C-alpha positions in Angstrom: 152.8 -6.6 4.9 155.9 -8.0 6.4 156.9 -7.7 9.7 160.8 -7.6 10.2 162.0 -10.4 13.1 165.8 -9.7 13.5 168.4 -8.3 12.2 172.0 -8.7 12.6 174.7 -7.5 10.4 173.9 -7.7 6.9 171.4 -10.2 7.5 167.6 -9.1 7.9 164.8 -12.1 8.6 161.1 -10.7 7.5 157.7 -12.9 8.4 154.4 -12.8 6.6 151.9 -15.6 7.6 153.4 -19.0 7.7 156.5 -17.5 5.0 159.8 -16.5 6.7 162.3 -14.9 4.2 165.9 -14.0 5.4 167.6 -11.4 3.1 171.6 -11.2 3.1 173.3 -8.0 1.6 176.5 -9.2 0.0 179.5 -7.1 -0.5 178.7 -6.9 -4.5 175.8 -4.9 -3.5 173.2 -7.8 -4.1 171.0 -9.4 -2.3 170.3 -13.2 -1.3 166.5 -14.0 -0.1 166.0 -17.5 0.9 162.4 -18.5 1.8 161.2 -21.0 4.8 157.8 -22.1 4.4 157.0 -24.0 7.4 160.3 -24.9 7.8 160.8 -25.8 4.9 163.0 -24.5 2.0 161.0 -23.8 -1.2 163.3 -22.7 -3.6 163.7 -25.9 -5.6 159.9 -26.8 -5.7 159.2 -23.1 -7.2 162.2 -23.5 -9.4 160.7 -26.9 -11.0 157.0 -24.4 -11.4 158.9 -22.7 -13.9 159.2 -19.3 -11.0 162.3 -18.3 -12.7 160.9 -18.5 -16.3 157.9 -16.1 -14.5 160.3 -13.3 -12.9 162.5 -13.6 -16.1 159.2 -11.8 -17.9 159.9 -8.7 -15.8 163.4 -8.9 -16.2 164.4 -9.5 -13.2 168.0 -11.2 -13.7 167.8 -13.8 -10.6 170.9 -16.4 -10.2 170.2 -19.2 -7.6 172.5 -18.5 -4.9 173.6 -21.8 -2.4 176.4 -20.4 -0.6 174.7 -20.8 2.7 175.0 -24.1 4.1 173.7 -25.7 0.3 170.6 -23.8 0.3 169.0 -22.8 -2.6 168.1 -19.1 -2.4 167.4 -16.5 -4.9 170.2 -13.8 -5.8 169.3 -10.4 -7.5 170.0 -6.4 -7.1 169.4 -5.2 -3.8 166.8 -2.2 -5.1 165.0 -5.8 -6.7 164.5 -7.5 -3.1 161.2 -6.3 -2.5 159.9 -6.9 -6.1 161.4 -10.4 -6.2 159.4 -11.2 -2.4 156.4 -10.1 -3.7 156.4 -12.7 -6.7 157.5 -15.5 -4.8 154.5 -15.2 -2.6 152.5 -14.4 -5.9 153.8 -17.3 -7.2 153.1 -19.5 -3.9 149.7 -18.7 -3.9 148.7 -18.9 -7.3 150.9 -22.6 -7.5 149.5 -24.0 -3.7 152.7 -25.0 -2.1 151.0 -27.8 -0.4 150.8 -29.6 -3.7 154.6 -29.1 -4.0 157.1 -31.8 -2.6 158.5 -29.8 0.2 161.4 -32.2 1.5 164.2 -29.6 1.9 164.2 -28.4 5.6 165.9 -25.8 7.5 167.3 -26.9 10.6 165.8 -25.2 13.7 169.5 -23.5 14.8 170.2 -22.9 11.5 167.6 -20.3 10.5 168.6 -17.6 12.7 172.5 -18.1 11.8 
């Protein structure tokens, strides 16, 4: 399924096809997940397509976190990270990312910092 790419301190990077996920474990025990699709942050495009309402149905308490360079990520309990990633992938497959406005690009060096 997902392949671990890199691990540094409290952060782990994963890859699944054209998707990459940056998971940062916070001191609070929660985790923030940033999503990268072909170099773009897709958080905002999926939020405006009502992704947060979809995960709310699963009683997933998701907070939008922009603490890393202003990029929107999804903050959840650490034990919910795998479920969240699965729902992001399902949502993207069902909603065709290529039709979304992908405007928030990560810089090449930034993703692995």
